C-alpha positions as CSV (number, residue, x, y, z in Angstrom):
1,M,99.1,100.0,113.1
2,G,98.4,100.3,116.8
3,T,98.1,104.0,117.2
4,K,97.6,106.9,114.8
5,N,101.3,107.9,115.3
6,S,102.6,104.3,115.0
7,C,100.4,103.8,111.9
8,I,102.3,106.4,110.0
9,L,105.7,105.9,111.7
10,V,107.0,103.5,109.2
11,L,105.8,105.7,106.3
12,L,107.4,108.8,107.7
13,G,110.6,106.8,108.2
14,C,110.5,105.9,104.6
15,F,110.2,109.5,103.6
16,G,113.4,110.2,105.6
17,L,115.2,107.5,103.6
18,L,114.4,109.4,100.5
19,L,117.2,111.9,101.3
20,N,119.8,109.2,100.9
21,A,118.1,106.9,98.4
22,C,117.6,106.8,94.7
23,A,114.1,107.2,93.2
24,P,112.4,104.1,92.0
25,D,112.7,103.1,88.4
26,E,110.2,105.1,86.4
27,N,111.0,103.2,83.2
28,L,109.9,99.8,84.4
29,E,109.0,97.6,81.5
30,V,105.3,96.7,81.8
31,P,104.3,93.4,80.2
32,A,100.9,92.7,78.8
33,L,98.4,91.0,81.2
34,A,98.7,87.3,81.3
35,E,95.9,84.7,81.6
36,G,95.0,82.6,84.6
37,A,94.2,82.9,88.3
38,Q,95.4,86.2,89.8
39,V,96.6,87.6,93.1
40,L,96.3,91.4,93.3
41,I,99.0,93.3,95.3
42,A,98.5,96.8,96.5
43,N,101.9,98.5,96.7
44,Q,101.6,101.5,98.9
45,G,104.5,103.6,97.5
46,N,106.4,106.0,99.7
47,F,104.4,108.2,101.9
48,G,104.0,111.7,100.5
49,W,106.0,111.3,97.4
50,G,105.8,107.9,95.8
51,E,103.0,106.5,93.6
52,G,100.9,103.5,94.8
53,T,101.0,100.8,92.2
54,L,99.0,97.6,91.4
55,S,100.8,94.4,90.7
56,V,99.1,91.2,89.5
57,Y,100.8,87.8,90.3
58,Y,100.0,84.5,88.5
59,P,100.7,81.5,90.8
60,Q,100.5,78.9,88.0
61,T,103.3,80.5,86.0
62,K,105.1,82.3,88.8
63,S,105.0,85.5,86.8
64,I,104.0,89.0,87.7
65,D,102.8,92.1,85.9
66,H,103.8,95.5,87.4
67,E,102.1,98.9,87.3
68,V,98.9,97.3,85.9
69,F,96.6,100.3,86.6
70,K,99.0,102.7,85.0
71,Q,99.2,100.4,82.0
72,A,95.5,100.2,81.6
73,N,94.8,103.9,82.2
74,S,98.0,105.9,81.5
75,A,97.3,107.5,84.9
76,S,98.5,107.3,88.5
77,L,96.5,105.8,91.3
78,G,97.8,108.3,93.9
79,N,99.7,108.1,97.1
80,V,99.6,105.2,99.6
81,F,97.6,102.4,97.9
82,Q,96.0,101.0,101.0
83,S,93.6,98.1,100.1
84,I,91.5,96.3,97.4
85,T,88.1,94.7,97.4
86,K,85.8,93.4,94.8
87,V,82.2,94.6,94.5
88,N,80.1,92.8,92.0
89,Q,82.2,93.1,88.7
90,T,84.2,96.0,89.8
91,Y,87.3,96.5,91.9
92,Y,87.5,99.2,94.7
93,L,91.1,100.5,95.0
94,I,91.5,102.6,98.1
95,I,94.2,105.3,98.1
96,N,94.8,106.4,101.7
97,N,96.9,109.6,101.6
98,S,95.2,110.9,98.5
99,G,91.7,110.4,100.2
100,R,90.6,108.6,97.1
101,L,88.4,105.7,96.0
102,V,89.1,104.4,92.5
103,V,86.6,102.0,90.9
104,T,87.7,99.9,87.9
105,D,86.3,97.1,85.8
106,T,87.9,93.6,86.1
107,N,90.5,94.6,83.5
108,F,91.5,97.5,85.8
109,V,90.2,100.2,83.5
110,E,89.0,103.1,85.6
111,I,85.3,103.7,85.8
112,S,85.2,106.5,88.4
113,R,87.2,108.1,91.2
114,N,86.0,109.9,94.3
115,D,88.4,112.2,96.2
116,G,85.9,113.1,98.9
117,F,87.3,111.0,101.6
118,V,89.9,112.1,104.3
119,S,92.2,109.1,104.8
120,P,90.3,105.9,103.7
121,R,91.5,102.5,104.8
122,Y,89.2,99.5,104.1
123,F,85.9,98.9,102.4
124,Y,83.2,96.4,103.4
125,Q,80.1,95.6,101.4
126,K,77.0,95.7,103.5
127,D,74.3,94.8,101.0
128,S,73.6,95.1,97.2
129,E,73.4,98.9,97.5
130,T,75.8,100.2,100.2
131,G,79.0,99.5,102.0
132,Y,81.2,100.9,104.8
133,M,84.6,102.7,104.4
134,T,86.8,103.1,107.5
135,D,89.0,106.1,107.8
136,L,92.2,107.0,109.7
137,Y,91.7,110.7,110.4
138,A,88.1,111.5,109.8
139,N,86.6,109.9,113.0
140,I,83.9,108.8,110.6
141,I,82.7,105.6,108.9
142,W,81.6,106.5,105.4
143,V,78.4,104.9,104.0
144,V,79.1,104.5,100.3
145,D,76.8,103.9,97.3
146,I,78.1,100.8,95.6
147,K,76.9,101.7,92.1
148,T,78.6,105.1,92.1
149,G,81.4,104.8,94.7
150,T,80.1,108.1,96.2
151,I,79.4,109.0,99.8
152,I,75.8,108.7,101.0
153,S,76.2,109.5,104.6
154,Q,78.5,109.4,107.6
155,I,78.5,107.5,110.9
156,K,80.3,109.6,113.5
157,T,82.6,107.6,115.8
158,N,84.9,110.0,117.7
159,H,87.8,107.6,117.1
160,W,89.8,106.1,114.3
161,A,88.1,103.1,112.7
162,E,90.4,100.5,111.1
163,K,89.6,96.9,110.1
164,G,86.2,95.3,110.3
165,V,83.9,92.3,109.9
166,I,80.2,92.2,109.1
167,L,78.5,89.5,111.2
168,N,74.8,89.0,112.1
169,N,73.6,92.4,111.1
170,R,76.5,94.2,112.8
171,F,79.6,95.7,111.5
172,W,82.3,95.1,114.1
173,Y,85.5,97.1,113.7
174,T,88.7,97.8,115.5
175,A,89.4,101.2,117.1
176,P,93.1,101.1,117.9
177,E,93.1,104.3,120.1
178,T,90.4,103.0,122.4
179,G,91.4,99.4,123.3
180,K,87.9,98.3,122.1
181,I,86.0,96.9,119.1
182,F,82.8,98.7,118.3
183,S,79.7,97.5,116.4
184,V,77.4,99.3,114.0
185,N,73.8,98.2,113.5
186,T,73.7,97.5,109.8
187,T,69.9,98.2,109.7
188,T,70.0,101.6,111.3
189,N,73.7,102.6,110.7
190,N,73.9,103.5,114.4
191,L,76.7,102.7,116.7
192,Q,75.4,99.9,119.0
193,D,78.0,98.2,121.3
194,S,81.6,98.2,122.3
195,L,83.8,95.6,123.9
196,K,87.2,95.9,125.6
197,V,89.6,93.5,123.9
198,G,93.1,94.9,124.7
199,Q,95.4,97.8,124.0
200,Q,95.7,98.9,120.3
201,P,93.4,96.4,118.6
202,E,94.6,96.3,115.0
203,S,93.2,93.4,113.0
204,I,90.0,91.4,113.2
205,V,88.8,88.2,111.5
206,Q,85.8,85.9,111.7
207,D,86.3,82.1,112.0
208,I,84.1,79.3,110.7
209,D,82.2,79.1,114.0
210,G,81.2,82.7,113.8
211,D,83.7,83.8,116.5
212,L,85.8,87.0,116.1
213,W,89.5,87.1,116.7
214,V,91.2,90.4,117.4
215,L,94.9,91.1,117.3
216,C,96.0,93.7,119.9
217,R,99.5,95.1,119.7
218,G,99.7,95.9,123.4
219,D,101.1,99.0,125.1
220,E,104.3,99.1,127.1
221,S,103.4,102.5,128.7
222,V,100.6,100.8,130.6
223,N,102.4,97.5,131.0
224,E,100.0,95.5,128.8
225,A,101.3,92.8,126.6
226,A,100.1,92.1,123.1
227,K,97.4,89.5,122.8
228,I,95.0,87.7,120.5
229,T,91.4,88.1,121.8
230,K,88.6,85.7,121.0
231,V,85.1,87.3,121.0
232,S,82.1,85.0,120.9
233,T,78.9,86.7,119.9
234,N,76.7,83.5,119.8
235,G,75.4,83.7,123.3
236,A,73.0,86.1,125.0
237,S,75.9,88.5,125.6
238,P,79.4,88.5,123.9
239,S,82.2,86.8,125.8
240,V,85.9,87.8,125.6
241,E,88.9,85.5,126.1
242,A,92.5,86.6,125.6
243,I,95.8,84.8,124.8
244,E,99.0,86.8,125.5
245,V,101.6,86.8,122.7
246,Q,105.2,88.0,122.5
247,G,106.6,91.0,120.6
248,V,104.6,93.5,118.6
249,P,102.3,91.6,116.3
250,T,100.6,92.8,113.2
251,S,98.5,91.8,110.2
252,L,96.2,89.0,111.5
253,T,94.8,86.8,108.8
254,Y,92.8,83.6,108.7
255,D,92.7,80.3,106.8
256,A,89.2,78.9,106.9
257,Q,90.2,75.5,105.3
258,Q,92.6,74.7,108.2
259,N,90.9,76.9,110.9
260,V,94.3,78.6,111.4
261,L,95.3,82.2,112.3
262,Y,98.6,83.7,111.1
263,Y,100.2,87.0,112.0
264,L,103.6,88.7,111.8
265,A,106.0,89.7,114.5
266,D,109.7,88.8,114.4
267,G,108.7,86.0,112.0
268,V,105.5,84.4,110.8
269,Y,103.4,83.0,113.6
270,R,100.6,80.3,113.3
271,F,97.8,79.4,115.7
272,E,95.5,76.5,115.0
273,I,92.1,77.3,116.7
274,G,90.9,74.6,119.1
275,V,94.3,72.8,119.0
276,D,97.1,75.1,120.0
277,K,97.3,76.7,123.4
278,A,99.5,79.6,122.1
279,P,100.8,80.8,118.7
280,R,104.0,79.2,117.5
281,L,106.8,80.5,115.2
282,W,106.0,79.0,111.8
283,Q,108.6,80.7,109.6
284,E,111.8,82.5,110.5
285,V,112.6,85.2,107.9
286,P,116.0,86.7,108.9
287,D,116.9,90.3,108.0
288,A,113.4,91.0,106.7
289,A,111.1,94.0,107.3
290,L,107.9,91.9,107.4
291,F,104.9,94.1,106.5
292,A,101.8,92.2,105.3
293,I,100.5,88.6,105.3
294,A,97.5,87.0,103.7
295,V,96.1,83.5,102.9
296,N,94.7,82.5,99.6
297,P,91.3,81.1,100.6
298,Q,91.2,78.6,97.8
299,N,94.3,76.6,98.5
300,G,95.8,77.9,101.8
301,D,98.9,79.4,100.2
302,V,100.4,82.1,102.5
303,Y,101.8,85.3,101.0
304,V,104.3,87.4,103.1
305,S,105.8,90.7,102.1
306,D,109.2,92.0,103.1
307,S,109.3,95.8,102.5
308,K,113.1,95.7,102.6
309,D,114.3,99.4,103.1
310,F,110.9,100.9,102.2
311,V,112.5,102.4,99.1
312,S,113.4,99.3,97.1
313,R,110.8,97.0,95.7
314,S,109.3,94.6,98.2
315,V,110.1,90.8,98.2
316,V,107.1,88.5,98.5
317,R,107.4,84.9,99.7
318,R,104.7,82.4,98.9
319,Y,104.4,79.3,101.1
320,D,102.1,76.3,101.0
321,K,100.0,75.4,104.0
322,D,102.8,73.0,105.2
323,G,105.4,75.8,105.2
324,E,107.2,74.8,102.1
325,I,108.3,77.9,100.1
326,L,106.7,77.8,96.6
327,D,108.0,81.1,95.1
328,Q,109.8,84.3,95.9
329,F,109.4,87.4,93.7
330,E,109.6,91.2,93.7
331,A,106.5,93.4,93.8
332,G,106.3,97.2,94.0
333,I,107.4,99.5,96.8
334,I,105.9,98.6,100.2
335,A,103.7,95.7,99.2
336,G,101.0,96.1,101.8
337,F,97.9,94.2,100.8
338,F,97.0,91.0,99.0
339,F,93.7,90.4,97.4
340,F,92.4,87.1,95.9
341,P,89.6,87.6,93.4
């Protein structure tokens, strides 16, 4: 989220709801894994008390398997399941509040776990041997050995590092507390440059032309509106161009097939690069606590999670690229990240 406090605000609110809510169903029937294309869903679980769980959704049959990691390992992932990535033939499951990286095979059987992180967020593969892990509280980017999932070294940042993109031998990442994006030289692992992009930069994506797009949540205390900032790194020096947007946006994602950006605010917003002058409301979702959005890169389907009351299971809506709803289904508690193997 936009600041360290706002990042955990929703989760702390969820903890408060626990006082008046029932615990989630511990006796959920877990079906056997199905065949076919998969969409992996990281369900965060309630901050401080709930388990993070892995759901696997099958678009062809519109079916879903719940608590897949627990089924495969008879063990819990930990608290606040933040994100997923695939490294070679393994999955990296990042567990934020537990400070944990769990590595599994493609059947979700655990290979290793490392609890040596502080508050890990997202992992980015740099090369065949190493990758970068961002962290909420450590003020460090972790350099991780891909084969073992263990820490090799640290890149000190003096700020919270959030989401990133590796482009042209640089790792560009958002630093929400600074109003900037920073870059790490991937050859030397040294901090190299920074650019002002707007208050509380949260999400960053790369488009098909090699430009970066950064979603900035804005800051009312300094009278700065939210914006989407385009950063071009193709010239002699980077250039920055901003488009102001309404509300408090979150969760920028990109569809390379259509060259379209999506994000969440009081609905689902869409911005076609090179065509639209400003984002437009694409889907109204009344009475929803919109939490995460992602695009399947293979067909342009858009997945949107509604975390409801942050105690009940989330509802996920799946739309095609034309905005027609294809399916609606329940995932786990606080469905916060979608991954398309």
